[in-house]
C-alpha positions as a Markdown table, in Angstrom:
| # | Residue | x | y | z |
|---|---|---|---|---|
| 1 | Met | -4.1 | -28.7 | -14.3 |
| 2 | Lys | -5.9 | -26.4 | -12.0 |
| 3 | Lys | -6.3 | -22.9 | -12.5 |
| 4 | Arg | -5.4 | -20.5 | -9.9 |
| 5 | Lys | -7.8 | -18.9 | -7.6 |
| 6 | Asn | -7.2 | -15.5 | -7.2 |
| 7 | His | -8.5 | -14.6 | -3.2 |
| 8 | Ser | -9.7 | -11.3 | -2.2 |
| 9 | Pro | -8.0 | -9.4 | 0.5 |
| 10 | Glu | -11.2 | -9.3 | 2.5 |
| 11 | Phe | -10.9 | -13.5 | 2.4 |
| 12 | Lys | -7.2 | -13.3 | 3.1 |
| 13 | Ala | -8.0 | -10.9 | 5.9 |
| 14 | Lys | -10.8 | -13.2 | 7.1 |
| 15 | Val | -8.6 | -16.2 | 7.6 |
| 16 | Ala | -5.7 | -14.7 | 8.8 |
| 17 | Leu | -7.6 | -13.5 | 11.9 |
| 18 | Glu | -8.9 | -16.6 | 12.2 |
| 19 | Ala | -5.6 | -18.2 | 12.2 |
| 20 | Ile | -4.7 | -15.7 | 14.4 |
| 21 | Arg | -7.2 | -16.1 | 17.0 |
| 22 | Glu | -6.1 | -19.7 | 17.4 |
| 23 | Glu | -9.3 | -21.0 | 18.0 |
| 24 | Met | -9.4 | -23.9 | 14.7 |
| 25 | Thr | -5.8 | -25.5 | 13.8 |
| 26 | Leu | -4.3 | -24.3 | 10.1 |
| 27 | Ala | -5.4 | -28.1 | 8.9 |
| 28 | Glu | -9.0 | -27.0 | 10.3 |
| 29 | Leu | -8.9 | -23.8 | 8.6 |
| 30 | Ser | -7.7 | -25.3 | 5.5 |
| 31 | Lys | -10.4 | -28.0 | 5.7 |
| 32 | Lys | -13.0 | -25.1 | 5.8 |
| 33 | Tyr | -11.8 | -22.7 | 3.7 |
| 34 | Gly | -10.4 | -25.0 | 0.9 |
| 35 | Val | -6.6 | -23.0 | 1.6 |
| 36 | His | -3.5 | -24.8 | 1.8 |
| 37 | Pro | -2.2 | -24.6 | 5.4 |
| 38 | Thr | 0.6 | -22.8 | 3.8 |
| 39 | Gln | -1.0 | -20.1 | 2.4 |
| 40 | Ile | -2.7 | -19.8 | 5.5 |
| 41 | Gly | 0.5 | -19.1 | 7.6 |
| 42 | Thr | 1.9 | -17.2 | 4.8 |
| 43 | Trp | -1.6 | -14.9 | 5.0 |
| 44 | Lys | -1.0 | -14.9 | 9.3 |
| 45 | Arg | 2.2 | -14.0 | 9.2 |
| 46 | Ala | 1.8 | -10.7 | 6.7 |
| 47 | Ala | -1.1 | -9.9 | 8.7 |
| 48 | Ile | 1.0 | -9.9 | 11.6 |
| 49 | Glu | 4.0 | -8.1 | 10.0 |
| 50 | Asn | 1.8 | -5.2 | 8.3 |
| 51 | Met | -0.4 | -4.9 | 11.4 |
| 52 | Ala | 1.2 | -1.5 | 12.7 |
| 53 | Thr | 0.6 | 0.4 | 9.6 |
| 54 | Ala | -2.9 | 0.2 | 10.3 |
| 55 | Phe | -2.1 | 2.4 | 13.4 |
| 56 | Ala | 0.6 | 4.9 | 11.4 |
| 57 | Arg | -0.3 | 8.7 | 10.6 |
| 58 | Arg | -2.2 | 8.6 | 7.4 |
| 59 | Gly | 0.1 | 10.6 | 4.9 |
| 60 | Thr | 3.4 | 8.9 | 6.9 |
| 61 | Ala | 4.1 | 6.2 | 4.7 |
| 62 | Arg | 2.9 | 8.3 | 1.2 |
| 63 | Glu | 6.0 | 11.0 | 2.0 |
| 64 | Gln | 8.3 | 8.0 | 2.3 |
| 65 | Val | 7.0 | 6.4 | -1.1 |
| 66 | Ser | 6.7 | 9.5 | -3.0 |
| 67 | Ala | 10.2 | 10.4 | -2.0 |
| 68 | Ala | 11.6 | 7.3 | -3.3 |
| 69 | Glu | 9.3 | 7.7 | -6.1 |
| 70 | Val | 10.9 | 10.8 | -6.6 |
| 71 | Asp | 14.6 | 10.0 | -6.7 |
| 72 | Lys | 13.6 | 7.2 | -9.1 |
| 73 | Leu | 11.7 | 9.7 | -11.4 |
| 74 | His | 14.8 | 12.5 | -11.3 |
| 75 | Ser | 17.1 | 9.4 | -12.1 |
| 76 | Lys | 15.5 | 8.3 | -15.3 |
| 77 | Ile | 14.7 | 11.8 | -16.2 |
| 78 | Gly | 18.1 | 12.0 | -16.2 |
| 79 | Gln | 19.0 | 9.0 | -18.3 |
| 80 | Leu | 16.3 | 10.4 | -20.9 |
| 81 | Val | 17.9 | 13.9 | -21.1 |
| 82 | Val | 21.3 | 12.2 | -21.8 |
| 83 | Glu | 20.2 | 10.1 | -24.4 |
| 84 | Arg | 17.8 | 12.7 | -26.2 |
| 85 | Asp | 21.0 | 15.0 | -26.2 |
| 86 | Phe | 23.1 | 12.0 | -28.0 |
| 87 | Leu | 20.6 | 11.1 | -30.3 |
| 88 | Ala | 20.1 | 14.6 | -31.1 |
| 89 | Glu | 24.0 | 15.5 | -31.7 |
| 90 | Ala | 24.1 | 11.9 | -33.6 |
| 91 | Ser | 21.3 | 13.2 | -35.6 |
| 92 | His | 23.0 | 17.1 | -36.4 |
| 93 | Gln | 26.4 | 14.7 | -37.5 |
| 94 | Leu | 24.4 | 12.3 | -39.7 |
| 95 | Leu | 22.0 | 15.0 | -41.3 |
| 96 | Gly | 25.1 | 17.3 | -41.4 |
| 97 | Thr | 22.6 | 20.5 | -39.7 |
| 98 | Arg | 25.0 | 21.2 | -37.0 |
| 99 | Gly | 24.3 | 24.0 | -35.3 |
| 100 | Lys | 20.6 | 24.3 | -36.5 |
| 101 | Lys | 17.7 | 24.3 | -34.7 |
| 102 | Trp | 14.9 | 22.3 | -35.6 |
């Protein structure tokens, strides 16, 4: 069984750029770089789809991601607080220390 190759982002970009230029066919690029033509097509499609992010203003993507991340973290905090309160109440009932602070 062959071990998977991990290609660097620079290598992928280089191959995708050559595929976008269409100076060689995918089969020729595959032979040149030792990568399956389908994989080259996938890298080419990803490069084209993500090309606009190279021209986006810095910080805009971070703000969108961080807003989503903040919502996710607030949700997790709420869940953990409910679990903590439940477990604290259950431990007080089991130990008979209701109303006492640790």
